[in-house]
C-alpha positions as CSV (number, residue, x, y, z in Angstrom):
1,M,-102.5,22.2,107.2
2,Y,-104.5,19.9,109.3
3,K,-107.2,19.6,106.6
4,I,-104.5,18.9,104.0
5,V,-103.1,16.0,106.0
6,L,-106.6,14.6,106.4
7,L,-107.2,14.7,102.7
8,I,-103.9,13.0,102.0
9,L,-104.7,10.2,104.5
10,H,-108.2,9.9,102.9
11,D,-106.7,9.5,99.4
12,L,-104.1,6.9,100.7
13,L,-106.8,4.9,102.4
14,K,-108.9,5.0,99.2
15,I,-106.0,3.8,97.1
16,N,-105.3,1.0,99.5
17,F,-108.9,-0.1,99.5
18,M,-109.2,-0.1,95.7
19,Q,-107.3,-3.1,94.2
20,N,-106.2,-3.3,90.6
21,T,-106.0,-7.1,91.0
22,L,-108.3,-9.6,92.7
23,N,-107.3,-13.0,93.9
24,I,-110.2,-15.3,93.5
25,V,-110.7,-18.9,94.6
26,G,-113.6,-21.2,93.6
27,I,-114.3,-24.3,95.6
28,Q,-115.5,-27.1,93.3
29,A,-116.8,-29.8,95.7
30,N,-119.2,-32.6,96.2
31,I,-122.3,-31.6,98.2
32,I,-123.8,-33.9,100.8
33,W,-127.5,-34.0,100.2
34,E,-129.6,-31.9,102.6
35,N,-126.9,-32.0,105.3
36,P,-125.8,-28.5,106.1
37,Q,-123.6,-29.5,109.1
38,A,-121.6,-32.0,107.1
39,N,-121.2,-29.6,104.2
40,L,-120.0,-26.8,106.4
41,I,-117.4,-29.0,107.9
42,S,-116.3,-30.2,104.5
43,F,-116.0,-26.6,103.0
44,K,-114.2,-25.4,106.2
45,R,-111.5,-28.0,105.7
46,K,-111.0,-27.1,102.1
47,I,-110.8,-23.4,102.9
48,D,-108.3,-24.0,105.7
49,L,-106.0,-25.6,103.2
50,L,-105.9,-22.6,100.9
51,E,-102.5,-21.1,100.5
52,G,-101.3,-17.7,99.2
53,E,-103.2,-14.5,99.0
54,V,-106.9,-14.8,98.7
55,D,-109.4,-11.9,98.3
56,L,-112.6,-13.7,97.4
57,I,-113.9,-17.3,97.9
58,I,-116.7,-18.5,95.7
59,L,-118.9,-21.5,96.7
60,P,-121.4,-23.4,94.5
61,E,-125.1,-22.9,94.4
62,M,-126.9,-24.2,97.5
63,F,-123.6,-25.3,98.8
64,S,-124.9,-26.4,102.2
65,T,-127.7,-28.6,100.9
66,G,-127.5,-29.5,97.2
67,F,-130.2,-28.4,94.7
68,T,-133.2,-29.5,96.8
69,M,-136.8,-28.8,96.0
70,Q,-137.8,-29.4,99.6
71,P,-136.8,-26.0,101.1
72,S,-138.9,-26.5,104.3
73,L,-136.5,-29.2,105.4
74,V,-133.3,-27.2,105.2
75,A,-134.2,-23.5,105.0
76,E,-132.5,-21.0,107.3
77,R,-133.3,-17.4,108.2
78,M,-130.9,-14.5,107.7
79,D,-129.5,-15.0,111.2
80,G,-129.0,-18.8,110.7
81,K,-126.1,-21.0,111.4
82,T,-124.7,-21.1,107.9
83,I,-124.7,-17.3,107.6
84,R,-122.9,-17.0,110.9
85,W,-120.4,-19.6,109.7
86,M,-119.8,-17.5,106.6
87,Q,-119.3,-14.4,108.6
88,D,-116.9,-16.1,111.0
89,L,-114.8,-17.4,108.1
90,A,-114.8,-14.1,106.3
91,N,-113.7,-12.3,109.4
92,T,-111.1,-14.9,110.4
93,K,-109.6,-15.2,106.9
94,Q,-110.2,-11.5,106.0
95,V,-111.7,-12.4,102.7
96,G,-115.0,-12.1,100.9
97,I,-117.2,-15.2,100.7
98,V,-120.1,-15.8,98.3
99,G,-122.4,-18.7,97.8
100,S,-126.1,-19.4,97.6
101,L,-128.4,-20.9,100.3
102,V,-132.0,-21.9,100.9
103,I,-133.4,-18.9,102.8
104,E,-136.8,-18.5,104.5
105,E,-138.3,-15.0,104.8
106,N,-141.9,-14.1,105.5
107,Q,-143.0,-17.7,105.0
108,R,-141.5,-17.8,101.5
109,Y,-138.4,-19.6,100.3
110,F,-135.6,-18.1,98.2
111,N,-132.5,-19.5,96.4
112,R,-130.4,-16.6,97.7
113,A,-126.8,-15.7,96.9
114,L,-125.1,-14.1,99.9
115,F,-121.9,-12.0,99.6
116,V,-120.3,-11.7,103.0
117,H,-117.6,-9.1,103.5
118,P,-114.7,-9.4,105.9
119,D,-116.4,-7.1,108.4
120,G,-119.5,-9.3,108.4
121,Q,-121.6,-7.1,106.2
122,I,-124.0,-9.1,103.9
123,Q,-125.3,-8.3,100.5
124,S,-127.9,-10.7,98.9
125,Y,-129.3,-11.5,95.5
126,D,-132.4,-13.8,95.0
127,K,-132.2,-16.0,91.9
128,R,-134.5,-14.5,89.3
129,H,-134.7,-17.3,86.8
130,L,-136.0,-20.4,88.6
131,F,-135.4,-23.7,86.9
132,S,-138.9,-24.8,86.0
133,L,-137.7,-28.2,84.6
134,A,-136.9,-29.2,88.2
135,G,-139.9,-27.4,89.7
136,E,-137.8,-24.7,91.3
137,D,-140.4,-22.1,90.3
138,K,-143.0,-24.0,92.4
139,A,-140.8,-24.3,95.5
140,Y,-139.1,-20.9,95.6
141,C,-139.9,-17.3,94.9
142,P,-138.0,-15.4,92.2
143,G,-136.0,-12.2,92.8
144,N,-136.4,-9.1,90.7
145,H,-133.5,-6.9,91.5
146,R,-129.9,-6.9,90.2
147,V,-127.3,-6.6,92.9
148,I,-123.9,-5.1,92.3
149,V,-121.4,-5.7,95.1
150,E,-118.7,-3.2,95.7
151,F,-115.6,-5.1,97.0
152,K,-112.1,-3.8,97.1
153,G,-112.8,-1.4,94.3
154,W,-114.3,-4.1,92.1
155,R,-118.0,-4.1,91.1
156,I,-119.1,-7.7,91.2
157,F,-122.4,-9.0,89.8
158,P,-123.4,-12.4,91.5
159,L,-125.8,-14.6,89.6
160,I,-127.1,-18.2,90.1
161,C,-126.9,-21.1,87.7
162,Y,-130.0,-20.9,85.3
163,D,-129.6,-17.1,85.2
164,I,-126.8,-17.7,82.7
165,R,-129.2,-18.7,80.0
166,F,-130.8,-15.2,80.0
167,P,-128.3,-12.7,78.6
168,V,-130.6,-9.7,79.0
169,W,-130.5,-10.0,82.8
170,S,-126.7,-10.2,82.8
171,R,-126.1,-7.5,80.2
172,F,-123.5,-4.9,81.0
173,V,-125.0,-1.5,81.6
174,D,-121.8,0.3,82.8
175,D,-122.1,-1.2,86.2
176,Y,-119.8,-4.2,86.8
177,D,-116.2,-5.5,86.4
178,L,-116.9,-9.2,87.1
179,L,-119.7,-11.6,86.4
180,L,-120.0,-14.5,88.8
181,Y,-122.1,-17.6,88.5
182,M,-122.7,-20.2,91.3
183,A,-124.1,-23.4,90.0
184,N,-125.4,-27.0,90.3
185,W,-125.1,-27.7,86.6
186,P,-125.5,-31.4,85.6
187,T,-123.1,-33.3,83.4
188,E,-125.6,-34.1,80.7
189,R,-125.9,-30.4,79.8
190,I,-122.3,-29.3,80.5
191,I,-121.6,-28.2,76.9
192,A,-124.2,-25.4,77.4
193,W,-122.4,-24.4,80.7
194,D,-119.1,-24.1,78.9
195,T,-120.5,-22.2,76.0
196,L,-122.7,-19.8,77.9
197,L,-119.9,-18.9,80.4
198,K,-117.7,-17.9,77.4
199,A,-120.5,-16.1,75.7
200,R,-121.4,-14.0,78.7
201,A,-117.7,-13.0,79.0
202,I,-117.4,-12.0,75.3
203,E,-120.7,-10.1,75.0
204,N,-120.1,-8.1,78.1
205,M,-116.3,-7.7,77.8
206,S,-116.1,-8.8,81.4
207,Y,-114.3,-11.4,83.5
208,C,-116.7,-14.2,84.0
209,I,-116.4,-17.0,86.6
210,G,-118.5,-20.1,87.0
211,V,-118.2,-22.4,90.0
212,N,-120.0,-25.7,89.7
213,R,-120.3,-28.7,92.0
214,V,-119.3,-32.4,91.4
215,G,-120.7,-35.7,92.6
216,K,-124.2,-37.2,92.4
217,D,-127.3,-35.9,94.2
218,A,-130.3,-37.7,95.6
219,N,-132.2,-37.3,92.3
220,D,-129.4,-39.3,90.6
221,Y,-128.1,-36.3,88.7
222,Q,-124.4,-36.4,88.1
223,Y,-122.2,-33.2,88.2
224,N,-118.8,-33.0,86.7
225,G,-117.7,-29.4,87.7
226,Q,-115.9,-27.8,84.9
227,S,-115.6,-24.6,86.9
228,A,-113.8,-22.0,84.9
229,V,-112.6,-18.4,84.5
230,Y,-112.9,-16.4,81.3
231,D,-111.4,-13.0,80.6
232,F,-113.0,-10.0,78.9
233,L,-112.3,-11.4,75.4
234,G,-113.5,-14.9,76.1
235,A,-110.1,-16.5,76.7
236,Q,-110.2,-19.3,79.2
237,L,-107.8,-18.4,82.0
238,T,-108.2,-21.5,84.1
239,T,-110.4,-24.5,84.6
240,T,-110.7,-27.4,87.1
241,A,-110.4,-31.1,86.7
242,K,-113.5,-32.9,85.6
243,E,-115.5,-35.1,88.1
244,K,-113.1,-34.2,91.0
245,E,-113.2,-31.9,93.9
246,A,-110.8,-29.1,93.1
247,V,-109.8,-25.5,93.7
248,L,-110.1,-22.9,91.0
249,S,-107.7,-20.0,91.5
250,C,-106.9,-17.0,89.4
251,V,-105.7,-13.4,89.6
252,L,-107.9,-10.9,87.8
253,N,-106.5,-7.5,86.5
254,K,-109.0,-4.7,86.3
255,T,-106.7,-2.3,84.4
256,Q,-106.2,-4.8,81.6
257,Q,-110.0,-5.2,81.2
258,E,-110.6,-1.4,81.3
259,E,-107.9,-0.7,78.7
260,M,-109.3,-3.3,76.4
261,R,-112.9,-2.1,76.8
262,E,-111.7,1.4,76.0
263,K,-109.6,0.3,73.0
264,L,-112.2,-1.8,71.3
265,K,-115.3,0.2,72.5
266,F,-117.7,-2.7,71.6
267,L,-119.8,-1.8,74.7
268,H,-120.4,1.7,73.4
269,D,-122.5,0.2,70.6
270,K,-124.8,-1.9,72.8
271,D,-128.5,-1.6,72.5
272,K,-130.5,0.1,75.3
273,F,-133.5,-1.7,76.8
274,K,-135.7,-2.0,79.9
275,I,-136.3,-5.2,81.8
276,K,-139.9,-5.8,82.9
């Protein structure tokens, strides 16, 4: 009898942990150049104003510094102030928080996406495709591992900006429910951003979210945001205002996605390959 009760409790806890829906919020914001302290204050204010149920908060690429090619000036270690800030917020708000930072490790620099769970646990992904046009490949080291985050029963694949141009790296191999891109994507190439977000959603039959910044950086690049959510058929569920700071919010439904994947079975016909 005792064992039966334990099994029932285990199943109830598992059901409670696994959510069919996921309430996501993306913060589209201006980023103050190479000023982590000011950016943390700014993002904290925006997060404190959020209303309603929130499961996951998504911040842009290099949200504490902007897309800098001078990592030695701003890099933090994995026990740094910004990571502690993320952990404190995740715990206080009882949400997941994800964004990328400049991280120093073993005297090397990484553009690292950090997914912080409400209990403070951290999972990280190092950007694989470094943006050679800006010299990112000279300033940072590339990652070489896909990271799938398990969060509230959802399998989330976090990627960073330029990664979106390389569909093989993001190809669905029966391992995720949500593609997530954090970016500093400039206005002059924003058509590609819109098109690629939609394409990644369609080809992988997956929810696909892109959170971009706004404003102008120290290199005089202008960013107009256009953060967006696409569903598993490529329908745009929501977008943010252009040029302005804004909050992107949407409720994702995993059952709807799974039913459509099973109904159409497009993913059953995908090619098999190995990434080298």
